[in-house]
N, C-alpha and C positions, 0 to 999 in steps of 0.2 A: 105462573110457571115462568121461570127464568129464562132470558133470552139467550143465555150462555149457557155452557155446559157446566154442571155441578161438580168442581174439581174434587171435594170431598168423597166422590165415588171410586177416585183412584189413590189407591194407598202404594207409594212408593214413588222414586222420582219419575218426573213426567218431561224433564228437559235435560241439557246438557249444563246444568247450572253446577252439579256436583258429580263426582264420579263414586259410585258406591264399591266398597271395598270388598273384595272377594275372598280375601283369606285373612288369617288370625295375625300375619305378618303385617299384612297391608293396614290392619286396624292401629297396628303398635304405634303409627306417626301422631295419632288424634288423641293420646291418653295423657290425661293427667298423671303429674308426678305425685308422690305419696305426700310429699309435704304440702302441695295445693290442697290435696283431698283433707289433710290434718288441719290446714288453717279454717277451710271450710267448717269442718265439725266443731272447731273452736269458738270462733266468731260469727259464723251464720250466714257467711258472704264468703265469694270467690272471683275478683274483680279482674279485669284487664286482660279476658281471654279471646283471643283473635279468633273469628270465627268465618269472616267474608274479606275476599278481596276486593279492592276499590271498585273494580267493575261490576261486581256483583252488588256493592252499595247503590253504585248509578242505576244498574238497571232496577231495583227495588224502589228508590226513588221516581222512576219515572212510571213506574207501574201506582206508586202513591198517588202522583198528581193526578193521574188517571181515575181512579176508584174513589178520590174524596168528591167528585161531581156526583150529586145524587141522582142524575139522570144516566148514570153510565148501566147498561144493560145487566150488570151482574148485581146490581144494587139491593136486589129483593133476597139476595142469599145471606146479606148480612145478619147475624144474629142481632147484632146492635150497631147504630150507626149515628154518631151526633156530630153535630157541626154548628157553631155557633160564632157569630161575628163582633159578638160582645166583646168590650174591653174590661169585663169584668175579671180582676186577676183570679178569681177563685173558678174560673171556667176554661177549661181547654178549648182550641177550636176545633180538633177534630180527634174524635176516639172512636176506635169501631172494635169489634168484635167479629170473627168470619170470614175476614179477609182472603183467609187460606184456600176458599171454596171458588176465589174468583179470580186470579192470576196466579202465572205459572211459579214465576218466582217466591211468592209468600206462599204457594203450596209447598215448593221444594225445600223451604230452608227448615221445613219439620222434619226432613231427612237429611241434612247435613251432617256428615260423619262426624265433625267435630263436635257439634251439638249433642247427638245424641249419645256418643261416647263418654262424653264429658258429664252429662246427665245421670246415664247409668251409672257412674263411679259413685256420684255423689248422691245416689239413693242406693248404696251399698251393693252396686253391683247387679242391681235389679233390672229386669227388662222394664220397658220403658213405653208407655201408652201416652198418646194425645191426650189434652186437656180441652184447652182452648187458647185462644191466640188474640192478641190485643195491639193496637196501633195508639201511638200517643203524640200528638204534634203540638210544639208550641211555637208559634210563628215570632219573630223579631219585636221585642217590645211589646208584647201581647198578654204575658203573664201567664197564666196555666197552672196555678198552685194544685200539687196532689198532697192532701194533708196526710200527715201520719198514720199511719195503719199497719196490719198484718193481713196478709193476703188470705189465709185460711180462714179467718173470720166471715169469709163470704164464699167461703166452699165446703163448709161442715155439712152440707148434704152429700158430700161424697165422704167415703168412711175406708180405711182407717187414714189418719193422717200420714201419708208417705208422697208428698205431692213437691214440687221444685219448680221455681220460676227462674226462666232466662231472660235478662233485659239486654238488648242489642242496638247499638248506637247507630242511626243513619246519617247523621252529622256530629261532629266533635262535640262530646260533652263537658262542660264545666259549670263552674258555679255560677258564673254571669248568665249563661241561659238557662237553666234551671237542670242540672245533673240528678241522677238518683242520690239520696244521702241515705246513711245506715247508722243505727245506732250499735255498734258492736257488742255481740255476746246476748243481744233483746231476745233473741230466738231459745233462749232458756227459761224466760219469763212465764210461758205456759200462754194459752189464749186468754186475753184481755177483752173485755168488752168492746165492741164495735162502735167508734165513731164516724160520723159523716164524712166521706172523702172530700166534698164539697165544701165544706165548713172551714173555720179559720184554720191556720196550718197546726196551732199549737193546741188545738181542742182535746187531742189525745191524752195530754197529760194530766187532764181531769179523772183519768181511769187508773192513774199510778201512785206507788207510794212515794216515799221522798227519796229512797235510794234508787229506785228507777228514773225519778224525774233529774236527779243528779248525773244519771248516766247521758243525758243530752249534751253535756258538757262534752262528751268524747265523739261527737259525730262526725261520722266520716263523709266527704264529700267525694263521688265516686268521678274522677275526671278521665275520660278514656277517649281515643279515637275513634272515628265513625269504622265500622265492620268489627269493633272489639264489643266484648259482652262482659254481664256480671251475673253469675247467678246466686240467690238467694234461699233460703229457708222457708216454710210457710209462715212461721212464725214471727219472720224476721221484722221488727219496727223500722218501717222507712216510708220515705216521702220525698217529695220535690219542691223547691221553691219555684217562684214566679221566673220567667224569662225576661229579664230587663236588659238585654243584651242587643247589638244590632243584628244578632245571626239566628236561625230557626234550628231548632232541637227538636229531631223527630226520631224516633226510635219504635220497635215493633218488641212485641214481648209474647215468648213461648211458654205457656204454662202446661206441665205435664204431671204424670203419677207413675207411681212403681204399676207394674201390671199386677191384677188382682183385687185393684180397688172396686168398692160397689157402692152403688147409690144407697143413701140414708133418706130418701123423699120420695113421694110418689107425685110430688109436684113438677112443673117442666125445669128443665137443668137450664136449658138455652132456648131461646124465641127461635122456633122453628125445628127443634129436634124432638122427635118422640120420647114421650116419658120411659126413663129407666126405673121400672119397679122398684120401691124399697127391697135392698137385699140382693138384687141382681147384679151381675157383673157390668163394670163400665167397659164396654165393647163395642164392636159394628162399625157402622159408616162414620160415625161423628167422631168417635175414640178410638182413632188406628193406633195398630201396635208398631211404633217407631223402630224399636230395638229388639230382638228376641235373641237374650244371654244365652241359649239352649245352644243356640247354632254355632255358640265360638268354639 
Protein backbone atom coordinates (compact mmCIF):
# COMPACT_ATOMS: atom_id res chain seq x y z
CA UNK A 1 0.00 0.00 0.00
CA UNK A 2 1.23 3.48 -0.88
CA UNK A 3 2.49 5.80 1.82
CA UNK A 4 0.51 8.69 0.33
CA UNK A 5 -3.08 9.20 -0.85
CA UNK A 6 -3.84 7.82 -4.31
CA UNK A 7 -5.16 10.86 -6.17
CA UNK A 8 -6.76 8.73 -8.89
CA UNK A 9 -9.62 8.30 -6.42
CA UNK A 10 -10.44 12.00 -6.79
CA UNK A 11 -12.08 13.03 -10.06
CA UNK A 12 -11.97 16.79 -10.44
CA UNK A 13 -9.78 19.63 -9.28
CA UNK A 14 -8.15 19.25 -5.87
CA UNK A 15 -6.14 22.49 -5.74
CA UNK A 16 -6.27 26.12 -6.85
CA UNK A 17 -4.23 25.31 -9.97
CA UNK A 18 -7.24 26.06 -12.21
CA UNK A 19 -10.74 27.48 -11.88
CA UNK A 20 -13.44 25.25 -13.35
CA UNK A 21 -15.89 27.22 -15.54
CA UNK A 22 -19.47 27.21 -14.28
CA UNK A 23 -21.31 28.55 -17.35
CA UNK A 24 -21.22 28.14 -21.12
CA UNK A 25 -20.06 31.74 -21.38
CA UNK A 26 -17.08 31.03 -19.13
CA UNK A 27 -16.08 28.13 -21.39
CA UNK A 28 -15.96 30.34 -24.48
CA UNK A 29 -12.52 31.77 -23.63
CA UNK A 30 -10.97 28.31 -23.95
CA UNK A 31 -12.38 27.37 -27.35
CA UNK A 32 -10.20 26.77 -30.38
CA UNK A 33 -11.10 28.64 -33.53
CA UNK A 34 -12.70 26.91 -36.50
CA UNK A 35 -9.45 27.50 -38.39
CA UNK A 36 -7.42 25.69 -35.72
CA UNK A 37 -9.74 22.69 -35.75
CA UNK A 38 -9.64 22.57 -39.55
CA UNK A 39 -5.81 22.66 -39.49
CA UNK A 40 -5.77 19.69 -37.12
CA UNK A 41 -8.13 17.70 -39.34
CA UNK A 42 -6.00 18.38 -42.44
CA UNK A 43 -2.48 18.01 -41.07
CA UNK A 44 -2.97 15.74 -38.06
CA UNK A 45 -1.61 18.09 -35.41
CA UNK A 46 -2.12 21.49 -33.82
CA UNK A 47 0.80 23.21 -32.08
CA UNK A 48 1.53 26.24 -29.92
CA UNK A 49 -1.60 26.14 -27.76
CA UNK A 50 -1.00 27.87 -24.43
CA UNK A 51 -2.20 25.73 -21.54
CA UNK A 52 -0.15 26.91 -18.55
CA UNK A 53 1.13 30.09 -16.96
CA UNK A 54 4.79 30.30 -15.94
CA UNK A 55 4.01 29.82 -12.23
CA UNK A 56 2.14 26.63 -13.04
CA UNK A 57 5.09 25.32 -15.05
CA UNK A 58 7.39 26.14 -12.14
CA UNK A 59 5.21 24.17 -9.72
CA UNK A 60 5.05 21.16 -12.02
CA UNK A 61 8.83 21.17 -12.39
CA UNK A 62 9.16 21.26 -8.60
CA UNK A 63 6.82 18.27 -8.33
CA UNK A 64 8.73 16.49 -11.10
CA UNK A 65 12.05 16.92 -9.30
CA UNK A 66 10.60 15.20 -6.24
CA UNK A 67 8.87 12.25 -7.90
CA UNK A 68 11.93 11.35 -9.98
CA UNK A 69 13.41 9.99 -6.75
CA UNK A 70 12.75 6.20 -6.69
CA UNK A 71 12.39 6.53 -2.91
CA UNK A 72 9.49 8.96 -3.16
CA UNK A 73 6.64 7.69 -0.94
CA UNK A 74 4.26 7.55 -3.90
CA UNK A 75 6.58 5.58 -6.16
CA UNK A 76 4.45 2.42 -5.98
CA UNK A 77 1.54 4.30 -7.59
CA UNK A 78 3.31 4.66 -10.95
CA UNK A 79 2.20 2.36 -13.78
CA UNK A 80 5.72 2.69 -15.21
CA UNK A 81 8.85 4.32 -13.81
CA UNK A 82 12.07 4.36 -15.83
CA UNK A 83 15.24 6.19 -14.89
CA UNK A 84 18.59 5.60 -16.55
CA UNK A 85 21.90 7.35 -16.06
CA UNK A 86 23.31 5.89 -19.28
CA UNK A 87 24.68 8.20 -21.96
CA UNK A 88 23.15 5.95 -24.61
CA UNK A 89 21.37 8.45 -26.93
CA UNK A 90 18.58 5.94 -27.59
CA UNK A 91 17.40 5.95 -23.98
CA UNK A 92 15.69 8.69 -21.97
CA UNK A 93 16.86 9.51 -18.48
CA UNK A 94 13.33 9.62 -17.06
CA UNK A 95 10.01 8.35 -18.37
CA UNK A 96 6.91 7.57 -16.32
CA UNK A 97 3.20 6.76 -16.44
CA UNK A 98 0.82 7.35 -13.57
CA UNK A 99 2.20 10.46 -11.90
CA UNK A 100 -1.31 11.99 -11.88
CA UNK A 101 -1.90 9.68 -8.93
CA UNK A 102 1.00 11.18 -6.96
CA UNK A 103 1.04 15.01 -6.99
CA UNK A 104 -1.71 17.67 -7.04
CA UNK A 105 -0.31 19.58 -10.01
CA UNK A 106 0.04 16.58 -12.30
CA UNK A 107 -3.39 15.43 -11.12
CA UNK A 108 -5.10 18.73 -11.87
CA UNK A 109 -3.62 19.26 -15.35
CA UNK A 110 -6.10 16.59 -16.46
CA UNK A 111 -8.91 19.00 -15.57
CA UNK A 112 -7.28 22.09 -17.08
CA UNK A 113 -10.25 23.83 -18.78
CA UNK A 114 -8.10 24.92 -21.73
CA UNK A 115 -6.95 21.33 -22.25
CA UNK A 116 -10.29 19.56 -21.96
CA UNK A 117 -12.10 22.08 -24.17
CA UNK A 118 -9.51 21.77 -26.94
CA UNK A 119 -9.51 17.97 -26.60
CA UNK A 120 -13.29 17.83 -26.92
CA UNK A 121 -13.28 20.00 -30.03
CA UNK A 122 -10.56 17.90 -31.68
CA UNK A 123 -12.57 14.76 -30.84
CA UNK A 124 -15.56 16.12 -32.77
CA UNK A 125 -17.09 17.78 -29.71
CA UNK A 126 -17.30 14.50 -27.79
CA UNK A 127 -17.08 14.02 -24.04
CA UNK A 128 -13.47 13.37 -23.01
CA UNK A 129 -12.19 10.53 -20.84
CA UNK A 130 -8.67 10.08 -19.44
CA UNK A 131 -6.51 7.25 -20.84
CA UNK A 132 -3.05 7.71 -19.29
CA UNK A 133 -0.30 10.26 -18.72
CA UNK A 134 3.43 10.28 -19.45
CA UNK A 135 6.53 12.24 -18.49
CA UNK A 136 9.54 12.52 -20.80
CA UNK A 137 12.70 14.18 -19.52
CA UNK A 138 15.81 14.70 -21.64
CA UNK A 139 18.67 16.25 -19.68
CA UNK A 140 21.24 18.49 -21.33
CA UNK A 141 23.72 16.72 -23.61
CA UNK A 142 22.14 13.40 -22.78
CA UNK A 143 20.38 12.21 -25.89
CA UNK A 144 16.98 10.65 -25.41
CA UNK A 145 15.85 9.72 -28.92
CA UNK A 146 12.22 8.63 -29.31
CA UNK A 147 11.98 6.85 -32.66
CA UNK A 148 9.25 7.63 -35.20
CA UNK A 149 5.99 5.92 -34.27
CA UNK A 150 2.20 6.14 -34.13
CA UNK A 151 0.62 6.24 -30.68
CA UNK A 152 -2.35 4.08 -31.56
CA UNK A 153 -0.09 1.18 -32.49
CA UNK A 154 0.39 0.79 -28.71
CA UNK A 155 -3.29 1.34 -27.90
CA UNK A 156 -5.10 -1.17 -30.11
CA UNK A 157 -6.31 -2.86 -26.93
CA UNK A 158 -8.89 -0.05 -26.77
CA UNK A 159 -11.48 0.55 -29.52
CA UNK A 160 -12.72 2.23 -31.52
CA UNK A 161 -9.90 4.55 -32.46
CA UNK A 162 -11.08 7.90 -31.06
CA UNK A 163 -7.97 8.89 -29.14
CA UNK A 164 -5.93 12.08 -28.83
CA UNK A 165 -2.49 13.04 -27.50
CA UNK A 166 -1.49 16.36 -25.93
CA UNK A 167 2.25 17.05 -25.45
CA UNK A 168 3.02 20.00 -23.13
CA UNK A 169 6.46 21.59 -22.74
CA UNK A 170 7.91 22.17 -19.27
CA UNK A 171 11.00 23.73 -20.86
CA UNK A 172 11.29 25.74 -24.05
CA UNK A 173 11.50 23.06 -26.73
CA UNK A 174 13.50 23.42 -29.95
CA UNK A 175 15.48 21.37 -32.44
CA UNK A 176 18.68 21.45 -30.42
CA UNK A 177 17.15 19.99 -27.26
CA UNK A 178 15.02 17.36 -28.98
CA UNK A 179 11.59 18.87 -29.57
CA UNK A 180 8.67 16.88 -30.95
CA UNK A 181 8.63 16.38 -34.74
CA UNK A 182 5.74 15.47 -37.04
CA UNK A 183 5.23 14.20 -40.57
CA UNK A 184 2.29 16.35 -41.72
CA UNK A 185 -0.75 14.42 -43.01
CA UNK A 186 0.75 11.06 -42.00
CA UNK A 187 -2.39 10.47 -39.92
CA UNK A 188 -4.04 9.54 -43.23
CA UNK A 189 -1.69 6.57 -43.81
CA UNK A 190 -3.65 4.14 -41.66
CA UNK A 191 -2.18 1.97 -38.92
CA UNK A 192 1.30 0.75 -39.85
CA UNK A 193 3.46 -2.00 -38.38
CA UNK A 194 4.97 -1.05 -35.05
CA UNK A 195 8.74 -0.52 -34.70
CA UNK A 196 10.53 -0.41 -31.36
CA UNK A 197 10.62 3.06 -29.78
CA UNK A 198 14.15 2.61 -28.47
CA UNK A 199 15.52 1.48 -31.82
CA UNK A 200 17.25 3.64 -34.43
CA UNK A 201 15.41 6.88 -35.21
CA UNK A 202 14.71 5.97 -38.83
CA UNK A 203 13.78 2.30 -38.35
CA UNK A 204 10.17 3.27 -38.95
CA UNK A 205 10.92 3.98 -42.61
CA UNK A 206 11.35 0.24 -43.19
CA UNK A 207 7.57 -0.05 -42.87
CA UNK A 208 6.77 2.60 -45.48
CA UNK A 209 6.29 2.81 -49.23
CA UNK A 210 8.31 5.20 -51.37
CA UNK A 211 5.70 7.96 -51.28
CA UNK A 212 5.54 7.82 -47.49
CA UNK A 213 9.32 7.84 -47.18
CA UNK A 214 9.41 10.94 -49.35
CA UNK A 215 7.05 12.71 -46.92
CA UNK A 216 9.84 12.76 -44.32
CA UNK A 217 11.43 15.56 -46.34
CA UNK A 218 8.59 17.75 -45.06
CA UNK A 219 8.91 16.90 -41.36
CA UNK A 220 8.00 19.70 -38.97
CA UNK A 221 9.90 20.47 -35.78
CA UNK A 222 7.47 21.77 -33.13
CA UNK A 223 9.45 24.50 -31.40
CA UNK A 224 7.31 25.88 -28.58
CA UNK A 225 7.67 27.79 -25.33
CA UNK A 226 7.19 26.14 -21.96
CA UNK A 227 3.56 26.02 -20.93
CA UNK A 228 2.47 25.56 -24.54
CA UNK A 229 1.20 22.33 -26.04
CA UNK A 230 0.84 20.37 -29.23
CA UNK A 231 -2.09 18.04 -29.94
CA UNK A 232 -1.87 15.16 -32.41
CA UNK A 233 -3.99 12.44 -33.98
CA UNK A 234 -3.44 8.83 -32.77
CA UNK A 235 -2.10 7.80 -36.20
CA UNK A 236 0.22 10.80 -36.54
CA UNK A 237 3.81 9.74 -37.25
CA UNK A 238 6.02 11.57 -34.76
CA UNK A 239 9.25 11.27 -32.80
CA UNK A 240 12.05 13.35 -31.35
CA UNK A 241 15.82 13.50 -31.82
CA UNK A 242 18.44 13.61 -29.10
CA UNK A 243 19.04 16.55 -26.80
CA UNK A 244 22.40 17.92 -27.95
CA UNK A 245 22.00 21.26 -26.19
CA UNK A 246 23.09 22.68 -22.84
CA UNK A 247 19.46 22.81 -21.68
CA UNK A 248 16.98 20.25 -20.41
CA UNK A 249 13.84 19.26 -22.29
CA UNK A 250 11.07 18.22 -19.93
CA UNK A 251 7.51 17.57 -21.03
CA UNK A 252 4.35 15.81 -19.91
CA UNK A 253 1.83 14.05 -22.10
CA UNK A 254 -1.90 13.57 -21.59
CA UNK A 255 -3.56 10.81 -23.60
CA UNK A 256 -7.36 10.78 -23.79
CA UNK A 257 -10.16 9.18 -25.75
CA UNK A 258 -13.79 9.97 -26.46
CA UNK A 259 -16.26 8.66 -23.93
CA UNK A 260 -17.65 5.32 -25.07
CA UNK A 261 -14.29 3.72 -25.90
CA UNK A 262 -14.19 0.06 -24.82
CA UNK A 263 -11.56 -2.51 -23.93
CA UNK A 264 -10.53 -4.91 -26.70
CA UNK A 265 -8.35 -7.10 -24.49
CA UNK A 266 -8.60 -9.32 -21.42
CA UNK A 267 -5.00 -8.51 -20.51
CA UNK A 268 -3.98 -5.77 -18.07
CA UNK A 269 -4.12 -2.36 -19.75
CA UNK A 270 -1.76 -0.67 -17.25
CA UNK A 271 0.29 -2.05 -14.39
CA UNK A 272 -1.67 -1.84 -11.16
CA UNK A 273 -5.01 -1.28 -12.88
CA UNK A 274 -7.74 -3.96 -12.67
CA UNK A 275 -8.48 -5.70 -15.96
CA UNK A 276 -11.26 -4.15 -18.02
CA UNK A 277 -12.87 -7.13 -19.72
CA UNK A 278 -13.05 -7.11 -23.50
CA UNK A 279 -16.15 -5.26 -24.67
CA UNK A 280 -16.59 -3.32 -21.43
CA UNK A 281 -16.53 0.45 -21.39
CA UNK A 282 -13.35 2.20 -20.30
CA UNK A 283 -14.43 4.02 -17.15
CA UNK A 284 -14.04 4.05 -13.38
CA UNK A 285 -11.23 5.10 -11.05
CA UNK A 286 -8.38 5.04 -13.57
CA UNK A 287 -10.27 6.37 -16.61
CA UNK A 288 -12.23 9.36 -15.30
CA UNK A 289 -14.53 11.54 -17.34
CA UNK A 290 -12.70 14.86 -17.78
CA UNK A 291 -15.39 16.78 -19.65
CA UNK A 292 -19.05 15.89 -20.11
CA UNK A 293 -20.43 17.78 -23.09
CA UNK A 294 -23.98 16.89 -22.08
CA UNK A 295 -23.66 19.52 -19.35
CA UNK A 296 -23.10 22.36 -21.81
